[in-house]
Residue, then its C-alpha position, 0 to 999 in steps of 0.5 A: m806742145s809741152t813746156a819741156a818741148h818749148l824748152h827744147r825748141a828754145i835750145g835750138l833757137l839759142e844754138h842757131h841765133g846765139l845768146h844775147t845779153g845786152d839791151h833789148f830782148v833781141a840783138p841787132d845780129g839776131a841773137l836772142d835773150i833767153c826769155a825771147a828764145l823761150y817766147l819764140a819757142a812757145t808762140n812761133v812769133l817774135p814781134d818787132a817790139f822785142r828788138t826795140d821796146d822792152e816794155a811792150a815785149l814784157t807785156l807780150i811775154k806776160a800775155s802768153p801762158r805758154a811762154m810764161a810757163a817755160i820762163r817759170a820752169v827755168y826760174d823754178a830750176l834756178g833755186d832760191t839763191v837767185t829767185y824769191p818765189e814768195h815775193d816775185g811776180p811775173d815781171e820779176v820772174i822774167d827779169r831774174v831769168s834774163h838777169w841770170a843768163a846775162t850777168a855774173p853771179y858775183q863779183h870777179a865771176q863770169p856770166p854763164t856761157r851759152t853752153e851753160v844756159i843751154g845746159r840749164l834749159l836741157r836739164t830743166a826740160d829733162a826734169l819736166d819730161q821725167q815728171a810727166t812720164p811715170l815709172a812703170a810698175 
């Protein structure tokens, strides 16, 4: 499965389970943090650590090249007003994507809605699909 396919699958997961923006990567009601949705989309599993142990969940995410590729694609699409590609390692990439989806961009603003987060994932997946499909001559 491609990174774009993982993004599309994460969209379905967020539509079904909801977007979690609080503590841990999974809410008690099953709503998913964006990085948990991308991990689940890429690996087809979601260990209990995502509900209870953020450090263990981070370790699992970083150990999955497919999950990290999906998270990195979203990170890259956020642009340099949110990211610092020359300085950010894997921990920061995960943190910035989660933070972007959960918090307001500036004071007196609202965090992105689930629809806005899904829109970003869709645009990112579409851009990846276009890069993978060269135009016919």
